[in-house]
GUTIZA-124459 format. One line per field, with one value per residue: x, y, z of N, C-alpha, C, O, CB in turn. Coordinates in steps of 0.001 Angstrom, whole numbers, plus 500000, padded with zeros to 6 digits. Glycine has a CB too. Example, Ala and Ser with C-alpha at 12.3 -4.5 7.8 and 13.67 -1.06 7.14 Angstrom:
<rs>
nx	c(513190, 512850)
ny	c(494310, 497750)
nz	c(507800, 507080)
cax	c(512300, 513670)
cay	c(495500, 498940)
caz	c(507800, 507140)
cx	c(513200, 512900)
cy	c(496700, 500030)
cz	c(507800, 507870)
ox	c(514236, 513409)
oy	c(496681, 501138)
oz	c(508465, 508039)
cbx	c(511308, 514084)
cby	c(495527, 499402)
cbz	c(509046, 505725)
</rs>
This chain:
<rs>
nx	c(500820, 501892, 503965, 502610, 501179, 503327, 504386, 502275, 502143, 504652, 504415, 503074, 504537, 506843, 505491, 503963, 506008, 507150, 505034, 504597, 506649, 505844, 503429, 504169, 505980, 508806, 509367, 508622, 506024, 507285, 509738, 508807, 507700, 510024, 511418, 509687, 509926, 512681, 512713, 511067, 512669, 514810, 513374, 512427, 514832, 515530, 513344, 513861, 515171, 513079, 511230, 512620, 513314, 512763, 514123, 516734, 517145, 516904, 519145, 521198, 520847, 521561, 524271, 525135, 524593, 526342, 528827, 528794, 528765, 531217, 532895, 532405, 533471, 536176, 536841, 536856)
ny	c(498812, 501276, 501562, 501829, 504192, 505956, 505875, 507074, 509636, 510659, 511180, 513599, 515410, 516856, 518675, 520109, 521367, 522940, 524543, 527214, 528682, 528467, 529883, 532441, 533239, 532911, 530345, 528213, 526191, 524115, 523891, 523102, 520636, 519261, 519234, 517656, 515232, 514660, 514417, 512202, 510203, 510070, 509323, 506816, 505441, 505435, 504065, 501448, 500494, 500563, 498806, 496405, 495961, 493917, 491739, 492721, 492984, 490309, 489240, 490643, 489606, 486954, 487266, 488236, 486020, 484144, 485326, 485168, 482398, 481770, 483027, 481406, 479004, 479674, 480035, 477491)
nz	c(500000, 500878, 499077, 496646, 497163, 497489, 494873, 493423, 494569, 493937, 491266, 490998, 492526, 491369, 489711, 491512, 492880, 490881, 490082, 491229, 489916, 487295, 487263, 488120, 486197, 485440, 484504, 481774, 480278, 478981, 480355, 482850, 482165, 481302, 483708, 485217, 483797, 484189, 486974, 487189, 486025, 487835, 490091, 489248, 489206, 491930, 492884, 492426, 494672, 496520, 495350, 495423, 498039, 499946, 498834, 498950, 501727, 502491, 501198, 502531, 505108, 504691, 504098, 506575, 508247, 507100, 507654, 510450, 510718, 509553, 511405, 513652, 512718, 512515, 515172, 516176)
cax	c(500000, 502748, 504719, 501702, 500935, 504564, 504449, 501275, 502490, 505847, 504052, 502638, 505428, 507601, 504590, 503630, 507182, 507386, 503837, 504754, 507482, 505053, 502410, 504797, 506469, 510160, 509433, 507596, 505454, 508318, 510690, 508101, 507596, 511356, 511713, 508890, 510537, 513938, 512360, 510543, 513781, 515509, 512465, 512447, 516092, 515447, 512271, 514425, 515409, 511791, 510617, 513397, 513817, 512726, 515223, 517986, 517290, 517179, 520538, 522044, 520767, 522365, 525671, 525386, 524655, 527570, 529946, 528726, 529164, 532667, 533503, 532331, 534417, 537534, 537044, 537045)
cay	c(500000, 502454, 501662, 502374, 505591, 506671, 506000, 508037, 510975, 511114, 511640, 515003, 516260, 517874, 519706, 520967, 522179, 523900, 525342, 528662, 529272, 528532, 530920, 533748, 533602, 532590, 529022, 527931, 524849, 523177, 523702, 522315, 519268, 518672, 518983, 516486, 514041, 514389, 513934, 510850, 509278, 509901, 508566, 505431, 504839, 505182, 503126, 500099, 500115, 500328, 497615, 495202, 496066, 492615, 490933, 493280, 492629, 488871, 489059, 491130, 488676, 485787, 487648, 488319, 484655, 483511, 485884, 484569, 480999, 481774, 483351, 480205, 478023, 480100, 479860, 476070)
caz	c(500000, 500962, 497829, 495642, 497517, 497165, 493423, 492957, 495040, 493237, 489924, 491018, 493322, 490618, 489199, 492650, 493187, 489797, 489792, 491463, 488867, 486071, 487368, 488272, 484886, 484993, 483878, 480776, 480402, 478531, 481460, 483875, 481650, 481355, 485117, 485600, 483194, 484882, 488301, 487018, 485790, 489117, 490952, 488785, 489644, 493367, 493189, 492399, 496068, 497165, 494766, 495722, 499409, 500636, 498298, 499456, 503144, 502551, 500797, 503621, 506234, 504323, 504278, 508016, 508772, 506613, 508419, 511783, 510560, 509327, 512684, 514495, 512183, 512820, 516613, 516474)
cx	c(500867, 503543, 503860, 501401, 502144, 504662, 503474, 501628, 503685, 505564, 503730, 503585, 506207, 506721, 504135, 504786, 507372, 506196, 504008, 505593, 506709, 504060, 502995, 505433, 507873, 510282, 508302, 507068, 506460, 509334, 510057, 507997, 508952, 511758, 510947, 509465, 511838, 513667, 511842, 511642, 514568, 514657, 512431, 513719, 516055, 514356, 512731, 514651, 514100, 511168, 511321, 513926, 513800, 513845, 516569, 518193, 517521, 518638, 521482, 522006, 521547, 523846, 526028, 525502, 525921, 528791, 529969, 529181, 530669, 533412, 533489, 533307, 535848, 537840, 537408, 538425)
cy	c(501257, 502654, 502255, 503846, 506450, 506910, 507034, 509468, 511517, 511544, 513130, 515940, 517263, 518994, 520641, 521890, 523276, 524819, 526827, 529353, 529420, 529688, 532319, 534181, 533170, 531229, 528877, 526524, 523793, 522871, 522851, 520858, 518572, 518353, 517761, 515200, 513661, 513828, 512500, 509830, 509014, 509061, 507098, 504718, 504513, 504166, 501680, 499604, 499786, 499029, 496330, 495180, 494717, 491715, 491406, 492888, 491138, 488589, 489503, 490198, 487396, 486082, 487694, 486927, 483935, 484036, 485315, 483110, 480898, 482084, 482162, 479131, 478394, 479964, 478422, 475595)
cz	c(500000, 499678, 496717, 495897, 497178, 495656, 492876, 493356, 494255, 491801, 489936, 491767, 492469, 490068, 490312, 493006, 492138, 489517, 490093, 490388, 487567, 486124, 487499, 486955, 484507, 484285, 482872, 480982, 479968, 479618, 482556, 483436, 481690, 482786, 485611, 485044, 483891, 486279, 488225, 486795, 487071, 490061, 490547, 489227, 491132, 493709, 493077, 493821, 496782, 496666, 495172, 497157, 500129, 500133, 498846, 500914, 503321, 502218, 501907, 504830, 505942, 504523, 505761, 508623, 508326, 507350, 509837, 511741, 510359, 510622, 513637, 514023, 512532, 514303, 516951, 516170)
ox	c(500624, 503765, 504329, 501370, 502000, 504981, 503815, 501437, 503729, 506396, 504072, 503448, 506231, 507164, 503943, 504582, 507714, 506343, 503596, 505289, 506900, 503875, 502388, 505426, 508138, 511234, 507186, 507614, 506486, 509746, 510712, 508186, 509027, 512370, 511493, 509493, 512080, 514318, 512143, 511569, 514944, 515175, 512407, 513690, 516497, 514450, 512061, 514364, 514034, 510640, 510689, 514879, 514743, 514457, 517437, 519296, 518264, 519287, 522462, 523020, 522134, 524587, 527102, 526402, 526511, 529705, 531038, 529899, 531317, 534443, 534462, 533902, 536657, 539004, 538166, 538732)
oy	c(502187, 503785, 503086, 504652, 507548, 508014, 507787, 510401, 512707, 512208, 513847, 517158, 518443, 520139, 521835, 523044, 524409, 525790, 527649, 530478, 530385, 530394, 533286, 535368, 533060, 531014, 529349, 525758, 522695, 521723, 521976, 519949, 517405, 517318, 516931, 514182, 512484, 512876, 511679, 508715, 507877, 508184, 506222, 503539, 503442, 503481, 500778, 498451, 498833, 498243, 495277, 494461, 494406, 490997, 490594, 492500, 490736, 487786, 488817, 490018, 486813, 485252, 487242, 486672, 483190, 483266, 485013, 482651, 480027, 481475, 481936, 478429, 477511, 479791, 478163, 474420)
oz	c(499232, 499246, 495939, 494967, 496639, 495217, 491963, 492575, 493942, 491183, 488996, 491654, 492819, 489970, 490081, 493385, 492475, 488776, 489274, 489991, 486828, 485132, 487039, 486629, 483310, 483535, 483086, 481777, 480523, 479783, 483122, 484245, 482075, 483046, 486338, 485736, 484158, 486710, 489092, 487311, 487356, 490753, 491412, 489580, 491548, 494727, 493580, 494143, 497559, 497454, 495258, 497455, 500857, 500924, 499167, 501300, 504217, 502888, 502196, 505504, 506853, 505051, 506157, 509423, 509108, 507644, 510368, 512629, 510940, 510907, 514356, 514840, 512819, 514665, 517885, 516370)
cbx	c(499066, 503697, 505245, 500407, 500597, 505798, 504177, 499904, 502802, 506886, 502852, 501276, 506402, 508343, 503376, 503250, 508439, 507741, 502673, 505391, 508731, 504313, 501521, 505851, 506399, 511086, 509360, 508150, 504171, 509029, 511146, 506685, 507045, 512377, 511363, 507461, 510798, 514793, 511307, 509576, 514714, 515831, 511053, 512320, 517266, 515190, 511095, 515750, 516141, 510840, 510608, 514553, 512990, 511357, 515230, 517994, 516052, 516257, 520832, 521609, 519303, 522093, 525947, 524267, 523431, 527730, 529854, 527292, 528423, 533045, 532790, 530903, 534266, 537747, 535789, 536073)
cby	c(499996, 502335, 500286, 501577, 505720, 505880, 504668, 507673, 510955, 510024, 510841, 515093, 515396, 517218, 519065, 520120, 521295, 523158, 524811, 528898, 528423, 527210, 530640, 533718, 535006, 532616, 527899, 528102, 524729, 523729, 525071, 522899, 519273, 519609, 520214, 516646, 514274, 515672, 514851, 510811, 509835, 511280, 509163, 505378, 505776, 506486, 503364, 500071, 501241, 501504, 497728, 495087, 497079, 491924, 490992, 494812, 493059, 488102, 489835, 492531, 488341, 485376, 489013, 489110, 483865, 483741, 487422, 484665, 480352, 482802, 484526, 479645, 477904, 481534, 480272, 475247)
cbz	c(501200, 502150, 497411, 495615, 499010, 497665, 492788, 493510, 496554, 493242, 489384, 491635, 494101, 489472, 488523, 493861, 493267, 488541, 490579, 492822, 488636, 485842, 488540, 489397, 484765, 486174, 484943, 479343, 479570, 477316, 482037, 484142, 480212, 480721, 485972, 485130, 481707, 484974, 488946, 485864, 484710, 489760, 490897, 487263, 489340, 494110, 492266, 491600, 496810, 496911, 493266, 494756, 500192, 500432, 496761, 499308, 503931, 501587, 499509, 504034, 506550, 502860, 503620, 508715, 508330, 505113, 508466, 512347, 509376, 508238, 513313, 514500, 510669, 512375, 517382, 515717)
</rs>
């Protein structure tokens, strides 16, 4: 649920941030659209971590268990 909510909110965040510039005048609609596209690409890159967080934590726990196992073997 949180991942879906995050994805939906991140679609409109760059437009909310750029809206004052668009209405006051220094930014054109093209600049706002380019900013939204750039923000979307960065968000897609970071969303990899969100989408695969359970896999990443499983992998890290395996590494931790293997290090503990290796430490026990070296003690013996």
